[in-house]
BAROGU-826028 format. One record per residue (C-alpha): residue in three letters; x, y, z. Coordinates in Angstrom, 3 decimals, always signed. Layout:
! BAROGU-826028
<atom><r>ala</r><px>X</px><py>Y</py><pz>Z</pz></atom>
...
! end
This chain:
! BAROGU-826028
<atom><r>leu</r><px>+9.541</px><py>+16.183</py><pz>+29.639</pz></atom>
<atom><r>glu</r><px>+12.884</px><py>+14.971</py><pz>+30.643</pz></atom>
<atom><r>leu</r><px>+14.986</px><py>+17.379</py><pz>+28.686</pz></atom>
<atom><r>tyr</r><px>+12.818</px><py>+20.671</py><pz>+30.086</pz></atom>
<atom><r>lys</r><px>+11.179</px><py>+19.618</py><pz>+32.957</pz></atom>
<atom><r>arg</r><px>+13.988</px><py>+19.606</py><pz>+35.875</pz></atom>
<atom><r>thr</r><px>+15.153</px><py>+23.492</py><pz>+34.034</pz></atom>
<atom><r>gln</r><px>+11.144</px><py>+24.056</py><pz>+33.980</pz></atom>
<atom><r>asp</r><px>+12.672</px><py>+25.773</py><pz>+30.733</pz></atom>
<atom><r>ser</r><px>+9.230</px><py>+26.538</py><pz>+29.043</pz></atom>
<atom><r>glu</r><px>+10.515</px><py>+28.797</py><pz>+26.151</pz></atom>
<atom><r>gly</r><px>+13.137</px><py>+26.461</py><pz>+25.341</pz></atom>
<atom><r>ser</r><px>+10.779</px><py>+23.688</py><pz>+25.103</pz></atom>
<atom><r>lys</r><px>+8.383</px><py>+25.855</py><pz>+22.886</pz></atom>
<atom><r>lys</r><px>+11.352</px><py>+26.853</py><pz>+20.490</pz></atom>
<atom><r>tyr</r><px>+12.343</px><py>+22.798</py><pz>+20.476</pz></atom>
<atom><r>leu</r><px>+8.826</px><py>+22.349</py><pz>+19.260</pz></atom>
<atom><r>glu</r><px>+8.449</px><py>+24.219</py><pz>+16.681</pz></atom>
<atom><r>arg</r><px>+10.254</px><py>+22.469</py><pz>+14.325</pz></atom>
<atom><r>ile</r><px>+8.361</px><py>+19.146</py><pz>+14.603</pz></atom>
<atom><r>arg</r><px>+5.800</px><py>+19.592</py><pz>+12.286</pz></atom>
<atom><r>leu</r><px>+8.107</px><py>+19.628</py><pz>+9.703</pz></atom>
<atom><r>phe</r><px>+8.587</px><py>+16.308</py><pz>+9.846</pz></atom>
<atom><r>met</r><px>+4.874</px><py>+15.231</py><pz>+9.609</pz></atom>
<atom><r>pro</r><px>+4.217</px><py>+16.586</py><pz>+6.286</pz></atom>
<atom><r>val</r><px>+0.731</px><py>+15.546</py><pz>+4.880</pz></atom>
<atom><r>asp</r><px>+1.533</px><py>+15.696</py><pz>+1.539</pz></atom>
<atom><r>leu</r><px>+4.381</px><py>+13.421</py><pz>+0.863</pz></atom>
<atom><r>asn</r><px>+5.807</px><py>+15.718</py><pz>-1.506</pz></atom>
<atom><r>asp</r><px>+6.769</px><py>+18.700</py><pz>+0.767</pz></atom>
<atom><r>pro</r><px>+10.340</px><py>+18.855</py><pz>+1.424</pz></atom>
<atom><r>val</r><px>+11.757</px><py>+17.834</py><pz>+4.954</pz></atom>
<atom><r>pro</r><px>+14.573</px><py>+19.243</py><pz>+6.626</pz></atom>
<atom><r>glu</r><px>+17.622</px><py>+17.481</py><pz>+8.218</pz></atom>
<atom><r>pro</r><px>+17.271</px><py>+16.148</py><pz>+11.397</pz></atom>
<atom><r>glu</r><px>+18.886</px><py>+17.867</py><pz>+13.951</pz></atom>
<atom><r>asn</r><px>+18.501</px><py>+15.764</py><pz>+17.005</pz></atom>
<atom><r>pro</r><px>+16.920</px><py>+12.913</py><pz>+18.452</pz></atom>
<atom><r>val</r><px>+13.824</px><py>+13.715</py><pz>+18.247</pz></atom>
<atom><r>glu</r><px>+13.522</px><py>+14.922</py><pz>+15.035</pz></atom>
<atom><r>lys</r><px>+15.415</px><py>+11.969</py><pz>+13.575</pz></atom>
<atom><r>gly</r><px>+12.561</px><py>+9.233</py><pz>+15.136</pz></atom>
<atom><r>leu</r><px>+9.857</px><py>+11.327</py><pz>+13.691</pz></atom>
<atom><r>asp</r><px>+11.164</px><py>+11.349</py><pz>+10.512</pz></atom>
<atom><r>asp</r><px>+11.970</px><py>+7.712</py><pz>+10.462</pz></atom>
<atom><r>leu</r><px>+8.519</px><py>+7.080</py><pz>+11.798</pz></atom>
<atom><r>trp</r><px>+6.678</px><py>+9.351</py><pz>+9.289</pz></atom>
<atom><r>arg</r><px>+8.688</px><py>+7.961</py><pz>+6.205</pz></atom>
<atom><r>arg</r><px>+7.905</px><py>+4.247</py><pz>+7.382</pz></atom>
<atom><r>ser</r><px>+4.469</px><py>+4.934</py><pz>+8.330</pz></atom>
<atom><r>thr</r><px>+2.967</px><py>+7.050</py><pz>+5.697</pz></atom>
<atom><r>pro</r><px>+3.275</px><py>+5.658</py><pz>+2.423</pz></atom>
<atom><r>gly</r><px>+0.410</px><py>+4.390</py><pz>+0.564</pz></atom>
<atom><r>thr</r><px>-1.855</px><py>+5.985</py><pz>+3.356</pz></atom>
<atom><r>gly</r><px>-4.734</px><py>+8.324</py><pz>+2.620</pz></atom>
<atom><r>arg</r><px>-4.640</px><py>+12.235</py><pz>+2.791</pz></atom>
<atom><r>asp</r><px>-7.154</px><py>+11.895</py><pz>+5.616</pz></atom>
<atom><r>trp</r><px>-5.248</px><py>+9.467</py><pz>+7.722</pz></atom>
<atom><r>arg</r><px>-2.012</px><py>+11.445</py><pz>+7.439</pz></atom>
<atom><r>his</r><px>-4.369</px><py>+14.721</py><pz>+8.449</pz></atom>
<atom><r>arg</r><px>-5.511</px><py>+12.806</py><pz>+11.306</pz></atom>
<atom><r>phe</r><px>-1.739</px><py>+11.082</py><pz>+12.427</pz></atom>
<atom><r>his</r><px>-0.218</px><py>+14.510</py><pz>+11.714</pz></atom>
<atom><r>val</r><px>-2.654</px><py>+16.171</py><pz>+14.434</pz></atom>
<atom><r>val</r><px>-2.526</px><py>+13.706</py><pz>+17.119</pz></atom>
<atom><r>thr</r><px>+1.623</px><py>+13.574</py><pz>+17.188</pz></atom>
<atom><r>arg</r><px>+2.010</px><py>+17.194</py><pz>+17.371</pz></atom>
<atom><r>his</r><px>-0.763</px><py>+17.155</py><pz>+20.393</pz></atom>
<atom><r>leu</r><px>+1.524</px><py>+14.501</py><pz>+21.797</pz></atom>
<atom><r>leu</r><px>+4.617</px><py>+17.275</py><pz>+21.511</pz></atom>
<atom><r>glu</r><px>+3.687</px><py>+20.272</py><pz>+21.699</pz></atom>
<atom><r>glu</r><px>+0.798</px><py>+19.677</py><pz>+24.555</pz></atom>
<atom><r>ser</r><px>+3.900</px><py>+18.629</py><pz>+26.584</pz></atom>
<atom><r>thr</r><px>+4.062</px><py>+22.537</py><pz>+27.810</pz></atom>
<atom><r>trp</r><px>+0.952</px><py>+22.454</py><pz>+29.045</pz></atom>
<atom><r>glu</r><px>+2.333</px><py>+19.719</py><pz>+31.780</pz></atom>
<atom><r>leu</r><px>+5.841</px><py>+21.807</py><pz>+31.920</pz></atom>
<atom><r>asp</r><px>+3.483</px><py>+24.989</py><pz>+32.989</pz></atom>
<atom><r>asn</r><px>+1.810</px><py>+22.834</py><pz>+35.659</pz></atom>
<atom><r>ile</r><px>+5.173</px><py>+21.276</py><pz>+37.248</pz></atom>
<atom><r>arg</r><px>+6.844</px><py>+25.253</py><pz>+36.661</pz></atom>
<atom><r>arg</r><px>+3.416</px><py>+26.936</py><pz>+38.286</pz></atom>
<atom><r>asp</r><px>+3.467</px><py>+24.403</py><pz>+41.161</pz></atom>
<atom><r>arg</r><px>-0.640</px><py>+24.156</py><pz>+39.893</pz></atom>
<atom><r>val</r><px>-2.814</px><py>+21.064</py><pz>+39.996</pz></atom>
<atom><r>ser</r><px>-5.401</px><py>+21.121</py><pz>+37.229</pz></atom>
<atom><r>asn</r><px>-9.146</px><py>+20.453</py><pz>+37.493</pz></atom>
<atom><r>pro</r><px>-10.463</px><py>+17.194</py><pz>+36.563</pz></atom>
<atom><r>ile</r><px>-12.300</px><py>+18.632</py><pz>+33.382</pz></atom>
<atom><r>glu</r><px>-9.269</px><py>+20.461</py><pz>+32.314</pz></atom>
<atom><r>tyr</r><px>-7.213</px><py>+17.234</py><pz>+33.047</pz></atom>
<atom><r>ile</r><px>-9.088</px><py>+14.904</py><pz>+31.137</pz></atom>
<atom><r>glu</r><px>-9.249</px><py>+17.346</py><pz>+28.010</pz></atom>
<atom><r>glu</r><px>-5.702</px><py>+17.881</py><pz>+28.166</pz></atom>
<atom><r>arg</r><px>-4.514</px><py>+14.530</py><pz>+28.862</pz></atom>
<atom><r>arg</r><px>-6.173</px><py>+12.878</py><pz>+25.955</pz></atom>
<atom><r>lys</r><px>-3.959</px><py>+15.238</py><pz>+23.779</pz></atom>
<atom><r>val</r><px>-0.306</px><py>+14.732</py><pz>+25.702</pz></atom>
<atom><r>gly</r><px>-1.033</px><py>+11.309</py><pz>+27.213</pz></atom>
<atom><r>gly</r><px>-0.188</px><py>+9.396</py><pz>+23.617</pz></atom>
<atom><r>ala</r><px>-3.441</px><py>+7.154</py><pz>+23.545</pz></atom>
<atom><r>pro</r><px>-5.336</px><py>+8.895</py><pz>+20.853</pz></atom>
<atom><r>trp</r><px>-1.635</px><py>+8.436</py><pz>+18.507</pz></atom>
<atom><r>ser</r><px>-1.997</px><py>+5.110</py><pz>+19.631</pz></atom>
<atom><r>ala</r><px>-5.497</px><py>+4.796</py><pz>+18.270</pz></atom>
<atom><r>cys</r><px>-4.621</px><py>+6.227</py><pz>+15.090</pz></atom>
<atom><r>leu</r><px>-1.613</px><py>+3.608</py><pz>+14.789</pz></atom>
<atom><r>val</r><px>-4.245</px><py>+0.923</py><pz>+14.800</pz></atom>
<atom><r>glu</r><px>-5.411</px><py>+1.641</py><pz>+11.695</pz></atom>
<atom><r>his</r><px>-2.302</px><py>+1.483</py><pz>+10.488</pz></atom>
<atom><r>ala</r><px>-1.273</px><py>-1.870</py><pz>+12.523</pz></atom>
<atom><r>val</r><px>-4.795</px><py>-3.823</py><pz>+10.924</pz></atom>
<atom><r>gly</r><px>-4.276</px><py>-2.301</py><pz>+7.468</pz></atom>
<atom><r>met</r><px>-7.427</px><py>-0.036</py><pz>+7.336</pz></atom>
<atom><r>glu</r><px>-8.321</px><py>+3.040</py><pz>+7.664</pz></atom>
<atom><r>ile</r><px>-11.453</px><py>+4.495</py><pz>+9.027</pz></atom>
<atom><r>pro</r><px>-13.731</px><py>+6.055</py><pz>+5.711</pz></atom>
<atom><r>pro</r><px>-13.333</px><py>+9.746</py><pz>+6.048</pz></atom>
<atom><r>glu</r><px>-16.837</px><py>+10.449</py><pz>+6.567</pz></atom>
<atom><r>leu</r><px>-17.505</px><py>+8.499</py><pz>+9.503</pz></atom>
<atom><r>ala</r><px>-13.786</px><py>+9.450</py><pz>+11.192</pz></atom>
<atom><r>val</r><px>-15.311</px><py>+12.961</py><pz>+12.195</pz></atom>
<atom><r>leu</r><px>-18.777</px><py>+11.394</py><pz>+13.327</pz></atom>
<atom><r>arg</r><px>-19.674</px><py>+11.367</py><pz>+16.892</pz></atom>
<atom><r>pro</r><px>-19.579</px><py>+7.841</py><pz>+17.471</pz></atom>
<atom><r>leu</r><px>-15.922</px><py>+7.082</py><pz>+16.076</pz></atom>
<atom><r>leu</r><px>-14.833</px><py>+10.269</py><pz>+18.074</pz></atom>
<atom><r>val</r><px>-16.065</px><py>+8.718</py><pz>+21.363</pz></atom>
<atom><r>leu</r><px>-14.196</px><py>+5.314</py><pz>+20.474</pz></atom>
<atom><r>arg</r><px>-11.121</px><py>+7.514</py><pz>+20.575</pz></atom>
<atom><r>asp</r><px>-11.745</px><py>+9.259</py><pz>+23.552</pz></atom>
<atom><r>thr</r><px>-13.063</px><py>+6.648</py><pz>+25.719</pz></atom>
<atom><r>phe</r><px>-9.880</px><py>+4.176</py><pz>+24.724</pz></atom>
<atom><r>ser</r><px>-8.008</px><py>+7.103</py><pz>+25.688</pz></atom>
<atom><r>asp</r><px>-9.406</px><py>+8.176</py><pz>+29.228</pz></atom>
<atom><r>ala</r><px>-9.267</px><py>+4.432</py><pz>+29.749</pz></atom>
<atom><r>ile</r><px>-5.327</px><py>+4.114</py><pz>+29.021</pz></atom>
<atom><r>his</r><px>-4.829</px><py>+7.213</py><pz>+30.939</pz></atom>
<atom><r>leu</r><px>-6.777</px><py>+6.529</py><pz>+33.894</pz></atom>
<atom><r>arg</r><px>-5.700</px><py>+3.024</py><pz>+34.508</pz></atom>
<atom><r>asn</r><px>-1.803</px><py>+4.240</py><pz>+34.103</pz></atom>
<atom><r>asp</r><px>-2.726</px><py>+7.165</py><pz>+36.743</pz></atom>
<atom><r>leu</r><px>-3.693</px><py>+4.434</py><pz>+38.855</pz></atom>
<atom><r>phe</r><px>-0.653</px><py>+2.474</py><pz>+38.560</pz></atom>
<atom><r>ser</r><px>+1.960</px><py>+5.163</py><pz>+38.757</pz></atom>
<atom><r>tyr</r><px>+0.191</px><py>+7.330</py><pz>+41.276</pz></atom>
<atom><r>gln</r><px>+3.055</px><py>+6.612</py><pz>+44.202</pz></atom>
<atom><r>arg</r><px>+5.725</px><py>+6.677</py><pz>+41.165</pz></atom>
<atom><r>glu</r><px>+5.268</px><py>+9.917</py><pz>+39.792</pz></atom>
<atom><r>val</r><px>+3.589</px><py>+11.887</py><pz>+42.277</pz></atom>
<atom><r>glu</r><px>+5.648</px><py>+11.152</py><pz>+45.290</pz></atom>
<atom><r>gln</r><px>+8.995</px><py>+10.311</py><pz>+43.857</pz></atom>
<atom><r>glu</r><px>+9.351</px><py>+12.440</py><pz>+40.551</pz></atom>
<atom><r>gly</r><px>+7.301</px><py>+15.327</py><pz>+41.375</pz></atom>
<atom><r>glu</r><px>+4.744</px><py>+14.881</py><pz>+38.641</pz></atom>
<atom><r>his</r><px>+1.351</px><py>+17.038</py><pz>+38.300</pz></atom>
<atom><r>ser</r><px>-0.092</px><py>+15.272</py><pz>+35.896</pz></atom>
<atom><r>asn</r><px>-1.927</px><py>+12.442</py><pz>+37.238</pz></atom>
<atom><r>gly</r><px>-5.833</px><py>+11.841</py><pz>+37.553</pz></atom>
<atom><r>val</r><px>-5.415</px><py>+10.547</py><pz>+41.046</pz></atom>
<atom><r>leu</r><px>-3.568</px><py>+13.826</py><pz>+42.583</pz></atom>
<atom><r>val</r><px>-5.983</px><py>+15.438</py><pz>+40.614</pz></atom>
<atom><r>val</r><px>-9.310</px><py>+14.063</py><pz>+42.121</pz></atom>
<atom><r>arg</r><px>-7.334</px><py>+14.251</py><pz>+45.466</pz></atom>
<atom><r>glu</r><px>-6.804</px><py>+17.749</py><pz>+45.437</pz></atom>
<atom><r>phe</r><px>-9.760</px><py>+18.543</py><pz>+44.075</pz></atom>
<atom><r>phe</r><px>-12.140</px><py>+17.124</py><pz>+45.803</pz></atom>
<atom><r>ala</r><px>-9.776</px><py>+17.198</py><pz>+49.398</pz></atom>
<atom><r>val</r><px>-10.075</px><py>+13.402</py><pz>+49.788</pz></atom>
<atom><r>asp</r><px>-7.233</px><py>+10.955</py><pz>+50.574</pz></atom>
<atom><r>pro</r><px>-5.264</px><py>+9.241</py><pz>+48.140</pz></atom>
<atom><r>pro</r><px>-7.501</px><py>+5.718</py><pz>+48.734</pz></atom>
<atom><r>arg</r><px>-10.596</px><py>+7.610</py><pz>+48.241</pz></atom>
<atom><r>ala</r><px>-8.985</px><py>+9.495</py><pz>+45.341</pz></atom>
<atom><r>ala</r><px>-7.995</px><py>+6.375</py><pz>+43.692</pz></atom>
<atom><r>glu</r><px>-12.109</px><py>+4.541</py><pz>+44.057</pz></atom>
<atom><r>ile</r><px>-13.121</px><py>+7.862</py><pz>+42.428</pz></atom>
<atom><r>val</r><px>-10.386</px><py>+7.592</py><pz>+39.467</pz></atom>
<atom><r>asn</r><px>-11.734</px><py>+3.412</py><pz>+39.172</pz></atom>
<atom><r>asp</r><px>-14.992</px><py>+4.411</py><pz>+38.980</pz></atom>
<atom><r>leu</r><px>-14.609</px><py>+6.727</py><pz>+36.295</pz></atom>
<atom><r>leu</r><px>-12.454</px><py>+4.376</py><pz>+34.100</pz></atom>
<atom><r>thr</r><px>-15.201</px><py>+1.767</py><pz>+34.399</pz></atom>
<atom><r>ser</r><px>-17.745</px><py>+4.194</py><pz>+33.389</pz></atom>
<atom><r>arg</r><px>-15.876</px><py>+5.105</py><pz>+29.974</pz></atom>
<atom><r>leu</r><px>-15.245</px><py>+1.586</py><pz>+29.432</pz></atom>
<atom><r>gln</r><px>-19.222</px><py>+0.846</py><pz>+29.516</pz></atom>
<atom><r>gln</r><px>-19.274</px><py>+4.326</py><pz>+27.377</pz></atom>
<atom><r>phe</r><px>-16.933</px><py>+2.425</py><pz>+24.708</pz></atom>
<atom><r>glu</r><px>-18.901</px><py>-1.002</py><pz>+24.673</pz></atom>
<atom><r>asn</r><px>-22.072</px><py>+1.070</py><pz>+24.486</pz></atom>
<atom><r>thr</r><px>-20.944</px><py>+2.681</py><pz>+21.538</pz></atom>
<atom><r>ala</r><px>-19.473</px><py>-0.204</py><pz>+19.634</pz></atom>
<atom><r>leu</r><px>-22.692</px><py>-2.214</py><pz>+20.320</pz></atom>
<atom><r>val</r><px>-25.465</px><py>+0.713</py><pz>+20.131</pz></atom>
<atom><r>glu</r><px>-24.543</px><py>+3.654</py><pz>+18.498</pz></atom>
<atom><r>leu</r><px>-22.407</px><py>+2.204</py><pz>+15.589</pz></atom>
<atom><r>pro</r><px>-25.725</px><py>-0.033</py><pz>+14.109</pz></atom>
<atom><r>leu</r><px>-27.658</px><py>+3.246</py><pz>+14.434</pz></atom>
<atom><r>leu</r><px>-25.006</px><py>+5.002</py><pz>+12.423</pz></atom>
<atom><r>tyr</r><px>-24.679</px><py>+2.630</py><pz>+9.780</pz></atom>
<atom><r>ala</r><px>-27.960</px><py>+2.473</py><pz>+9.451</pz></atom>
<atom><r>ser</r><px>-28.779</px><py>+6.552</py><pz>+9.417</pz></atom>
<atom><r>met</r><px>-25.958</px><py>+6.928</py><pz>+6.909</pz></atom>
<atom><r>gly</r><px>-26.928</px><py>+3.668</py><pz>+4.689</pz></atom>
<atom><r>thr</r><px>-22.768</px><py>+2.297</py><pz>+5.212</pz></atom>
<atom><r>asp</r><px>-21.951</px><py>-0.340</py><pz>+3.015</pz></atom>
<atom><r>pro</r><px>-21.069</px><py>-3.763</py><pz>+4.752</pz></atom>
<atom><r>gly</r><px>-17.145</px><py>-2.663</py><pz>+3.602</pz></atom>
<atom><r>lys</r><px>-16.782</px><py>-0.015</py><pz>+5.346</pz></atom>
<atom><r>gln</r><px>-18.127</px><py>-1.405</py><pz>+8.640</pz></atom>
<atom><r>gln</r><px>-16.134</px><py>-4.187</py><pz>+8.189</pz></atom>
<atom><r>lys</r><px>-12.850</px><py>-1.364</py><pz>+8.235</pz></atom>
<atom><r>val</r><px>-14.645</px><py>+0.174</py><pz>+11.462</pz></atom>
<atom><r>phe</r><px>-15.096</px><py>-3.496</py><pz>+13.105</pz></atom>
<atom><r>arg</r><px>-11.524</px><py>-4.183</py><pz>+12.674</pz></atom>
<atom><r>tyr</r><px>-10.545</px><py>-0.935</py><pz>+14.099</pz></atom>
<atom><r>val</r><px>-12.553</px><py>-1.189</py><pz>+17.291</pz></atom>
<atom><r>lys</r><px>-11.132</px><py>-4.560</py><pz>+17.493</pz></atom>
<atom><r>gly</r><px>-8.121</px><py>-3.396</py><pz>+17.719</pz></atom>
<atom><r>leu</r><px>-8.394</px><py>-1.327</py><pz>+20.652</pz></atom>
! end
């Protein structure tokens, strides 16, 4: 964003991002090109240090969220170029991709030394935990960074701004609405962890070892 935001060079940013996925091979035997810039060098280093000993399912999920984190920046650039503020539904959906929290959630598994069992990772309760964690992180950041991002840096990707424009309210009221949404997402996270996960385990006959892995993940979040 910093490299292409001021020039609003959308085409240049797309070309810049085309090579990114080459430095995140799901199959560790795939060849990786020589890095040509600091981002490629950093991503290459991250991948080499983070993926040894990991399962293919985790690497695939990490690949997807990392690609979203980088490639969906073009959405932010496009909004700036068009002087456009997205609607709340679009904003939440896109922010999950570009905001970085899903990426952090994936790294939580790496940090605590476990991986969510593949058969559980794709199910609704685990996806809700990831999404509510992401929403809470992003919305909290929006509340604290509104003045800097919007008034000083001219950003269009901020939840308070989105709510302010969509509902035609002043910034304090927009902040209240965002805070209410943040609270509801945290409540959903708690309900999923305490109510929905046990029901999922019972319906699938999940063994205690796999339940313990998910518990460590939830605790990490």
